[in-house]
C-alpha positions, 0 to 999 in steps of 0.5 A: 622319757627323761631319767632320774637317779638319786642316792643317799648313803655312804658311797661317793655320790658323784660317780654313782650318779654319772654311772646311773645317768649313763644307764638311763641314756637309752630313755632319750634326752637332750641335757643332763645335770646333777646336784650334790649336798656336801655342806652346801648345794652344788649344781652342775648341768649341761646341754648335750650328752652325759659325757659332756656333763662329765667334761664340764664337772671334771675340774670341780671334783664334787664330793658328798654322799647325797645327790640327785641326777637327771637326763632331760627330754625337752617339753617346756623350753628348748634344750639348753643349759638353763632349762636342764635339771636340776632346778633350784629355788630362788634362795638357792637352798632347794633343788629338784629333778622332775619327770612329767608335766605340770599342767597348771604351771602357768597360773602358779608361775604368775602368782609366784612372779607377783610375789617377787620370784625370779625364774632362770628357765622356761620350765614347769619344773622350776616353777614347782621348786619355787612353789615348794619354797613359797609354801614352806615359807608361808606355812613355816613347815618342814620340807616334807610337809611343804612338798606334800602341800604343794603336790595337793595343788599341782595338776599334771604328772610328776616323778620328783626328788627334792633335796635341801642344803638345810636338811642335808641328810634326807631325800624327798621323792614323790610320784603321780603318773610317772614311774619311780623306784626305790632300791634298798641297800643290802645293809639297809643303810643306803637307798637308791632312787631311779625312774627305772631299775637299770641304775639300781640293779648293780647295787641291790635287787630289793626295790619298792615301786612308789604308787601314784600320790605317794611321797617317800622320805629317805634318810640314810637308815630309814624309808618312810612312805605316806600318801599325799593325804598324809596317811602312812603306808607300808612299803611293799618290797619286791625282788628284781628279776634282772641281771646286770649283764642284761643291761650291758652290750655283751660284746655287741656294738649296739644294744639294738643289735644285741636285742635283735639277736636275743630274740630266740631266747626272749621268745622262749622266755615269753612261752616258758611255762605257758605253751604246753604243746604236747598236752595241746594246752595254753595257760597264762598264770596271770589271767585266772580270776578274770579269764571268764570275762575275757572268754565271754567278752562281746568284743575286745579293744586293744590299745597301744602306741607305736610298735605295741599298736602294731603288735595289737594289729597282729593280735586282732588278726589272730583273735578274730581268726581263731577265737571269733571275737570282734576286735578293735585296735586303737591308738591309745592317744586317740581313743582317750579323746574321742568319747569312745563307746565302752560297755560293761563287759568289754575286754581291753588289752593294754599293750606297753613295753615299759608299762608306763606309756602315758596315753595308754595308761590314761586310755586304760583308766578311761576304759576301766571307769566305764566298767571294762575289764583290763588285761595288761601286756607289759615287759616291766614288772611292777609298772603302772599299767601292770598294776592298774590292770585287773589281770595280764601277762608279762612278756618276759623279754628282759630289759630292752635298752634300744629305743627302737623296739625289737625283741619286745615286739616279737615277745608281745606277739607271742603272748598275744598269740597264746592269749588268742589260742587260749581263748579259742580253746575255751570257746571251742572255735578251733579244732584240737588238730588245728590247735596242736598244729599251731602250738607245735609250730610255735614251739619251733619258732625260736630255732626258726628265728635263729635261722632267719638271723643267719641272713644278717650278712646278706641284709647288710649287703642290701642295706649298702645298696639302698642306704642313700634312698630318700623314701621306702615303701613297705607292702604286706597282706593279711598277717604281714600287713602289720609287719609292713607298718613295723618295718617302716617304723623301724627305718623311720625312727633310726635312719631318718629315711621317710618310709610308709607301710601299706596293705599291698592292695591299697597301693593302687589307691594312691601310693602307686603314684610314688613308684619309680626307679628311685623308690625301694619297695620292701614286699613281705611275700611269704607263702600264705593264703594271699601269695598269688595276690602279692605276686600280682602286686610285685608285678605292678611295682616292677612294671613301673620300674620300682626296686623290689626287696622281697621277704619270701618263704624258704624255697620260693622259686617264683618271686626270686625271678621277679624282684631285685633282691630276696631275703628268705625266712623259714616256712611256718604257720601263716598266723605265726609268720610275723615272728619271722618276717619282721626279723629281716626288717629289723636288721635292714633298718639297723644296717642302713642307720649304721651306714648313715652314721646314725646312733641306732640306740638313741635316735634323735627326738625319741624317748624309749618310754613316752611318759608324758602326753 
């Protein structure tokens, strides 16, 4: 949510900022802007896409080698030019870009109004830069100290960069609860700042992830970091494991389609070095010191949001099935506010693609404060949740740029499956024969996903038939119920068609009233222990003239005689079927959205990483 980019060095900064903002478009935004130091301070900002900002700035031809850029996703104040970032101080000397929310901005703003400040926007971010200006004036201190003192009075979350035309050879950055990464130029004479690594990887693979309550002072040749308490810290330099081509479309029209078709490889990467099928063994190197805590846990609580929550539901089925540990799956946003019962000894698995999801991070910290052991399942190395967890496992899906998660979901399910099987082996709740059967089948999943992807043309044909539907119903049982929820979510978020996922048996308890000849019903009906029951559910839908699209196991001869459209996926173990049955649902949502003229990579009102509550 929102994007930050900054630079100090010898390069022309404006083209670099614009390219960086385009790299960050996937995060979701409604306006964009830049501020450039070039003897003075030039600020350009515009509601709309980065391309509209480019058109707006074209005649000015800004120059300079120090600057900041931002893409905004509205929280305080509607999307418009005035509320776009950067924001300036009242004297025009300072500019700020800010991700996050300043919770006590109203009280700060009233105090500043009383002191004569005049505001140009409705944002909390403008209040912060005015507050920094006021502190600098009151304490007669340098800008770095003013920023530090201001942040000691701020309540909320932030990632900020501040620049000043009075100090044109420095950037000041700080974070709390919102990510910020600093790239170190190859010759150590330039620095890049961004909300994630995508704008940086083109220039360097050496980065420093700022920790909460840290402030960075950057000049062209030096990086200094201190705590908000004014204690110097030593930067920890990490090497990015990311290639430039991974954040480019690679010949595909959209990132979402590219990422759907990347899943055979992303699943392989999630298993690499962990799945030792011939040895009947699973090892997760990131879970070692606290492994016994997980094995002995009286219960496991899984927290996540959106697609990650759906992956957690699959994990609940798996862990309870094979490891026999009670599991609760919680929406992170609800968990943290309902005074949950958390006991010392409980294990909490926090799932987040970005590793920055604000509600999940807050829920994690709550559980941690009650003595639970935290295991993070994230995609982004060095992310906040990864660092806040006791241990965990990266899913190694590679950058996921499309807002609608696809390859991250399947990679999460793979890693969670491995965790469940590892627990089952240690707890001796699964036989060696059963474990071998599942592990060997898991090893075959990538090639079976490749086969499932070959239905793309057929799915496109079906999408054309139903692209104008106003509602969809998705039904599944057992392991396929979370897949029904995920399929409905994908359709909602990128095509804007209302869709709901239900356990198939629950249809009789209300949703069956919706069924008529205008209602497409997607039924995940692969051959498993619930097969006969799902056949009965299909008959109930057809008896009410519903249009049924069935996802079936390869070779099924019964269900195709009953339904309107059939999409086959290869056979696999029931526990692993979500890795295959979700593929047609991802493609169906993609094609329907495309046919409806929707931007599948940047759906309206959504952000890739929800870093504010």
